C-alpha positions, 0 to 999 in steps of 0.5 A, a space after each residue: 534549492 529548487 522545489 521538488 517536483 512531485 507527481 501524485 498518482 491517486 490524488 483523490 484518496 486518503 494518501 493522495 489528499 494527505 500528500 497535498 496537505 504536506 505540499 500545502 504546508 511547504 509550497 516552497 519545498 514541493 511543486 505538484 506537476 501532475 495529479 491523477 485519478 481514476 474517475 473523481 472529477 470534482 475532486 481533481 478539478 478542485 485540486 487542479 485549480 488550487 495546485 496548478 499542475 502541468 498535467 491532470 490524468 483521468 482514466 475514465 473517459 467520461 470523467 476526463 471530458 468533464 475535467 477537460 471542460 472545467 479546466 478549458 482555457 488554463 495551461 493544464 493538460 488533461 490526459 488519460 495516463 499520468 506516466 507521461 509526466 514521470 520523466 520530468 518528476 523528482 519524486 512520484 507518489 503512487 497512491 493508486 489503490 490495488 493492482 491498477 498502480 503497477 504501471 506507475 511503479 514500473 514507469 517510475 523505476 524505469 525512468 530512474 526516479 524516486 518512488 514513494 510507494 503506497 501501492 503495495 499490490 504492485 510490488 507484491 504482485 509484480 515483484 519478479 518484474 519490479 525488482 530488476 527495475 530498482 537497479 536503474 540508475 537514479 531509481 530508488 524506492 521509499 515505502 510510504 506504508 507506515 510499517 515499511 517506512 518504519 523498517 526503512 528508518 530502523 535499517 538506516 541505524 545499521 552500518 551493515 544491515 545485510 550482515 547484522 540483521 536478525 529479523 524484521 518485526 511488523 506490528 499490526 493494530 489487529 483491526 476492528 475485530 481484534 480479540 473476537 472469536 470466529 463465532 463472533 465474526 460470523 455475521 459482522 457487517 460492512 460498517 463494522 469492518 470499516 470501523 478501524 480503531 486507529 487508522 483512517 484508510 480507504 475501504 479496501 485497505 480497511 477490510 484487509 486490515 480487519 482480516 489481517 490480509 493487509 498485514 500478510 501482504 505487508 509481509 510479502 512486501 517486506 520480503 520484496 523491499 528488503 530481501 529478507 526471507 520469510 522465516 525472519 519476518 514476524 508479525 505482532 499485534 500492537 493495538 496502540 499503533 505507536 510502534 510501527 515496526 521494529 528491527 532486531 539485530 545480531 547483537 540482540 538490540 531492537 530498534 523501533 520507530 514510534 510515532 502517533 498514527 499519522 500517515 503524513 509522517 511516512 509520506 513526508 519521509 518519502 517526499 523529502 528523503 534522504 532528509 527529514 521533513 521539518 513538519 512534526 506529524 505524529 509527535 508523541 506526548 509521552 505523558 499520555 502514553 500509558 502502555 504499549 501492548 504486544 501479542 501474537 496474532 490469532 492465526 486460526 481466526 484471521 486465516 488470511 495472514 498465513 495464506 499470504 505467508 504461503 503465497 510468499 513462500 511459493 513465490 513467483 506468480 502466487 502473490 499476484 494470484 492471491 492479491 487478485 483473488 483477495 481484491 475480488 473477495 473484498 469487493 464482494 464483501 463490500 457489495 454484500 455478496 459475501 460474508 466476512 468469514 468467506 473472504 478467507 475461505 474464497 482466498 484459500 480456495 483460490 490459492 488451492 487452485 493456483 498453478 505455478 507460472 513464471 513472471 517475466 514481463 508486465 503482461 505475465 503479471 496482468 495475465 496472472 492477475 486476470 486469472 486469479 480474478 476469474 477463479 475467485 469470481 467463479 468460487 464466489 458465484 458457486 457459493 452464492 448459487 448453492 
């Protein structure tokens, strides 16, 4: 069997590096034909020298020149846009952070390729545009998020999920601030917000986990991925992060996917789908699992969860607007310009300012994203000037 040809967008991040761990462990099964980064020249140079892809894409012009110089004399082509490599791939892993991942999602589905999606923002922001592309012959979307990968696996247990499904249950670790009151969170630091108890992720996603915005965006993503209405998508806090999500069926049965926290499991699932990879990441030692706890989320303290539900129920451009505003708010917090509680306050004010528009093209999504960012930026500037 020929090796699966892999395009990896966002190769310098956590998901990208772990994808390469799997390729490194099974070089006879997977061949990296392209990698892409925004500006991490040193990282991608080292990756290119190890994996010898046909193409390296670097968005930043200065970094791209450095990479081209370092790889001069090799057969590796250095370009600005990884989407040119997608038609020649078997699977594309989209590990780009934030809205910037949208072009990779669109290009992969349009080309009729399998998309391993770790970039939730592109589906959340552009659901009305992305959904029709999923009907492209050959196109398939396999989620890489641990929760959605879990749901994907659980739903495979049904012979008729559309008829038999009762509800989806997404689990949330609760992040580093689980159990704390609003008063206790008034002065938390960036370092505290980035100290996730169970997962090692990039700073933006980790902050989103601390506010539960990450879980709210995952609710929207679950709606888009599986076509389930919001009244049948629930969130429970599960601090051990062993149960990654559950599906309840019409007969009362609940099917859950369990494993120790290890993102290489959902990555490998997407790379080798519909087969299961013969690398056991996240295997559980049942003699070491003392308990599995579940609780309702504290929606009054972690307001971002319900803001995401509200944007999802509004539909249309509202998820794109909220996702954009949240990216701005989180970056302001990381830069020290905004307190942690103010992230939710900015998101709420931005959502209040949203006016419905129709999304019919990528340009519409880009325009909505830009507008949401402008509004959030203005709200933050007004707060800091006061």
